[in-house]
C-alpha positions in Angstrom: -5.2 -38.6 15.6 -4.0 -42.1 15.7 -3.0 -44.2 18.7 0.8 -44.3 19.4 2.0 -47.6 20.8 5.1 -47.7 22.9 6.6 -49.9 25.5 6.8 -48.8 29.2 8.7 -50.6 32.1 6.5 -52.5 34.5 6.6 -52.2 38.2 8.5 -55.0 39.9 6.3 -58.0 40.7 3.7 -57.5 38.0 3.3 -60.1 35.3 4.7 -59.1 31.8 3.1 -60.1 28.6 6.3 -58.8 26.8 9.9 -60.0 27.2 12.2 -58.0 29.3 9.6 -56.8 31.8 7.9 -54.2 29.5 4.2 -53.8 28.7 2.7 -52.5 25.4 0.4 -49.4 26.2 -1.7 -47.4 23.9 -1.5 -43.6 24.1 -3.5 -41.2 22.0 -1.9 -37.9 20.6 -0.3 -36.3 17.6 3.0 -37.3 16.3 5.7 -34.7 15.6 5.4 -35.3 11.9 1.6 -34.5 12.0 2.2 -31.4 14.0 5.0 -30.3 11.6 2.7 -30.9 8.5 0.0 -28.8 10.0 2.3 -25.9 10.9 3.7 -25.9 7.3 0.2 -25.8 5.8 -0.8 -22.9 8.1 2.5 -21.1 7.1 1.7 -21.5 3.4 -1.9 -20.4 3.6 -0.8 -17.3 5.7 1.9 -16.2 3.2 -0.6 -16.5 0.4 -3.2 -14.3 2.2 -0.7 -11.8 3.4 1.1 -11.6 0.2 -2.1 -10.5 -1.7 -2.9 -7.6 0.6 -1.8 -4.6 -1.3 -1.5 -5.4 -4.9 -1.6 -1.7 -6.1 1.3 -0.7 -3.7 3.6 -3.5 -4.9 2.8 -2.7 -8.5 3.2 1.0 -8.3 7.1 1.3 -8.8 7.1 -1.4 -11.5 4.3 0.1 -13.4 5.9 3.6 -13.1 9.0 2.2 -14.9 6.9 0.6 -17.5 5.1 3.9 -18.2 8.4 5.6 -18.5 9.7 3.1 -21.0 6.6 3.5 -22.9 7.1 7.3 -23.1 10.8 6.8 -24.2 9.5 4.3 -26.8 7.1 6.9 -28.2 9.7 9.6 -28.4 12.0 7.2 -30.1 9.3 6.3 -32.8 8.7 10.0 -33.5 12.3 10.7 -34.0 12.8 7.8 -36.4 9.7 8.4 -38.6 8.0 11.2 -40.4 5.0 10.8 -38.2 3.7 12.1 -35.0 3.5 9.6 -32.2 2.0 10.0 -28.8 0.5 8.5 -25.7 -2.9 9.3 -24.5 -4.4 8.5 -21.1 -8.2 8.5 -20.9 -10.3 10.8 -18.9 -10.7 8.6 -15.8 -7.0 7.6 -15.8 -7.6 4.0 -16.0 -6.1 3.2 -19.4 -3.6 4.6 -21.9 -2.5 3.8 -25.3 0.1 4.6 -28.1 -1.3 6.5 -31.1 0.0 7.7 -34.4 -0.8 10.6 -36.8 -2.4 12.9 -34.3 -5.7 11.3 -33.5 -5.7 9.4 -30.2 -9.3 8.4 -30.3 -9.3 6.9 -33.8 -9.2 3.1 -33.4 -7.2 2.7 -36.5 -4.5 4.9 -35.2 -3.9 3.0 -32.0 -0.7 0.9 -31.9 0.4 -1.9 -29.5 3.2 -0.9 -27.1 6.1 -3.3 -26.5 5.4 -6.1 -23.9 1.6 -5.4 -23.9 -1.0 -7.9 -25.0 -3.5 -5.3 -26.5 -3.4 -1.8 -27.9 -4.7 -0.4 -24.6 -2.8 -0.7 -21.3 -5.4 -1.3 -18.4 -4.2 0.2 -15.2 -7.3 -0.7 -13.3 -6.1 -4.3 -13.1 -3.3 -3.1 -11.0 -5.6 -0.7 -9.1 -3.7 2.3 -10.4 -4.7 5.6 -12.1 -2.7 8.0 -14.2 -3.2 11.6 -14.8 -5.4 12.0 -17.8 -3.3 13.6 -20.6 -2.3 13.5 -24.2 1.5 13.7 -24.9 3.0 13.6 -28.3 6.5 14.1 -29.8 7.6 16.0 -32.9 10.1 14.6 -35.4 13.0 16.0 -33.2 11.8 14.2 -30.1 10.4 17.4 -28.5 7.4 16.8 -26.2 4.1 18.5 -27.2 0.9 19.1 -25.4 -1.3 18.4 -28.4 -2.0 15.3 -30.4 -0.6 16.7 -33.6 2.8 17.4 -32.2 2.7 21.1 -33.0 2.4 22.8 -29.5 5.7 22.3 -27.6 5.5 22.0 -23.9 6.0 25.3 -22.1 7.1 23.7 -18.9 7.9 20.2 -17.6 4.9 17.9 -17.7 4.3 16.0 -14.5 2.2 12.8 -14.6 1.0 11.4 -11.3 0.5 7.6 -10.9 -1.6 6.7 -7.9 -2.5 3.5 -6.1 -5.8 2.8 -4.4 -4.2 3.1 -1.0 -3.2 6.7 -1.4 0.4 6.1 -2.5 1.6 8.1 -5.5 4.6 8.6 -7.7 5.4 11.1 -10.2 6.8 10.9 -13.8 8.5 14.0 -15.2 8.8 14.7 -18.9 11.3 17.5 -19.4 10.4 20.3 -21.8 12.3 20.8 -25.0 14.1 17.4 -24.6 11.6 15.0 -23.5 14.0 13.5 -21.1 12.3 11.1 -18.6 14.5 10.6 -15.5 
């Protein structure tokens, strides 16, 4: 807070040190600019605090679409190669990865998915969990329930992606075609 100086009119008959009958007085208080700056700073801080509240909920729809595109990519790789490609989600549902040649746990068979920095996609950083599963595709793009691509799905495969706050979304892999809506 700094003093604000301004001129005030004098009462008639009082001596004036300033021309025109005005006297210089000191008033203490905040200027409009100071109040405005403080309000802007409070606004910025509150947006940052409120905006980070539910990270998992905001990432749930986005990460669902990413997983769907990874499944489609896996199917495409199987149809364009003489190898079995699949996606495996670990037992606690916190990570998944692309694998080739029917062995999801063999490190040398893991492959990097498009747009990912490593071979394993870590869902825990988004506070999300996926249904533990192994999904592979045969050379015709049909979804299989085993890692080798031999046992065709007998029904649609439904994967559930859940956020820490209890929100969930489902991903359906259609049997026979592997279509992911």
